[in-house]
N, C-alpha and C positions, 0 to 999 in steps of 0.2 A: 504494500500500500504506500503510495508516494505523496499524495496531496495532503491537505489540511486534516482530512479524516484520520491520517496516520497518528495524529496527536492523541486520539482517543486511546491508543494502546499505552501511551505514556500516562495519561490522566483522563479516565472516563468521565470525570466530572465536567470536563470542558464541553461536553455535549448536552449538559443539563440546562434547564430553563435559566435564562439570564447570562449564560456564559458564551464565550466566543464562537463555539461551534454549534450553538443551538439551532441555527438555520442552515447548517451545512446539509445539502441535499445529494451530494455525489461523493463517490470514492474513486480516486485515481489509482488504477491498478496496472501493474506490470506483471504479466503472466510469463513465467519462464518454464520451459523454452517457449518462445513465441512462434505461433503458427498462424499465418494470416487468415486461413479459412476458419480455424477454431475461434480466433478473436472476432471474426465477423458474426459467427453463430452466437457467441457470448454477448456481443453488443446487441444483436437482435433480441436476445432473451432478457437482458437486464440493463441495457444501455439507455441513453436518453431517448425519450419518446416511445419506449417499449411498453408492452402491456404491464410488465412489472412496475415500471416507473409510474404509469397512470394509476395503477392499483395501490401502490405503497408510498408514492411521493418521493422516492429516492431512486438513484440509478448509479451505474458504474461507468466510468470512462476508462477505456483501455489504452494504455500508453505504448508507444513504439519503443523498442529496445535502445534506439539512439539517444533517447532522452537522458540516459545515465551518463553520457559524455559531458553533460553540463553540471553534474553533481560534484560536490567537494570530494577530494581524495579521501579514501578510507571510509566512505559512507556505508559500504556494505558491512563492515566490521561493527559499526555503531547501531545497525538496525535492531529494533526491539521485536521480540516475538509476540504475536497476538495471543493474549490469554485465551485458552480454550482451543486454540488451533496452532500448533507449533510449526505448521507448514507455511504460515503467513508471517512475513517479516514487514515491519513498518519502519518508515524513515524516521530517524532520530530527530527530535525537535530542533537541534542546532543545524542539522543539514537542511531541513525544511526552511528554517529561518534564513539561511544564506541564499537559498533559491528565491525566496520571497523578497529578500533585500535586492537581489539583482533584477527581478521582475519589476519591482517598485510601483505596482498599481495601487490605487487607494485602498482596495480591499486587502492587499498584502500589507500595507502600512498599518491598517487597523489590527490585523492579526499580530504583527510584530509588536505593536504597542501592548496588546493584551499579554503576549508571551513574556514581555519584559516586566510589565507591572505585576503580573502574578508570579514572577520570579522563576518561571519555567526555564528561561534563558536569561543571561545577563548581556549587557552591551559589550562587556569585555570579551566574553566568549564568542559573541557574534563577530566582533572585530577580528579576533584571532582566526576564526574559521574563514571569514571573508578574505583575509590576507593569504589564505592557502589555496585560492582558486585562480584560474587564469581568466582574465577578462581583457577585452579590447579597451582602448582608451575611453570611448564613449560610455561603455558599461561601468568602467572604473569610476569615472566622475559621477555618474548617476547614482551608483551604489554608495560612493563616499559621501555625497551630499545627503542622501537618505539616512545614512548612519549618523551623521552629524545632527540631522533633524531629530532623529530618535533620541539622541543624547539630550538635546535641548528640551524636547517635549516630555520626556520620561525622566526628567531631572532627578538626581539622587540615586539612580540605579546603575551608575557607572563609577568605577574607581578611577577612571582616567578620562579627561575631556580632550586628550591629545588627538589630533587628526591622524588617521592611519598613515604609516610611512609611505605606502604606495601612492596615496592621494597627495601627501605633502611633497613627494618627489615630483609628481606630475605637475602639481601647482607651481613648483619652483621653475620647471621648464616653461610653463605658460607665462609666469611673471617675467622671466628672462626675455622671452620673445616680445612681450608687451613693452618692456623697458627699451629694447632695441628699436622698436617702431617709434616710440616717443622720442628717443634721441635722434632718430633719423628725421622726424618732422621738425625738431628744433634746430638741427644743423643744416637744413636744406635737403637736397636730394641724396646726399651721401650717407651710407650706412656706417655708423660709428660702432666699432666693436669694442666691447669692454673686456678686460682680462682679469 
């Protein structure tokens, strides 16, 4: 189980009335080994808009195996076993949090805030896990800004307000380029290099 519903393996109370997963209607599943024809049959049986979905109000989304390439290193070792069914592994909260941090949608931000405020994860743990994944520059800035936003909005839940090193390094490069442009405009058309 890969999506937010995986948190229920960690803390079933999260699905209770008034909690963050109260309205979660789907479970993101990765079936191993993956067979396209079996996945199609399973989707038809319990996927979105299936008879099961219409009857019970919940459904399953079946993920493609390639999705794990975007997960933090070591995620499989941290998976939790679903109580009552040892064949089902659920994504650990910190791995899910990193994925949500990179996605950065408003619903992901709400989930992250809840996880931090309920102390299921800490900002420090999220920062450490975030630094262990490979991101392109755009993703890095987006995730870094969101991490800082979470620090500010969930005040008191982090032991460090320092900007993550990867973001600090990238911002340094940005500031250097910006300073060069400013010096260029002040000195005419020549680019002045600083050493």
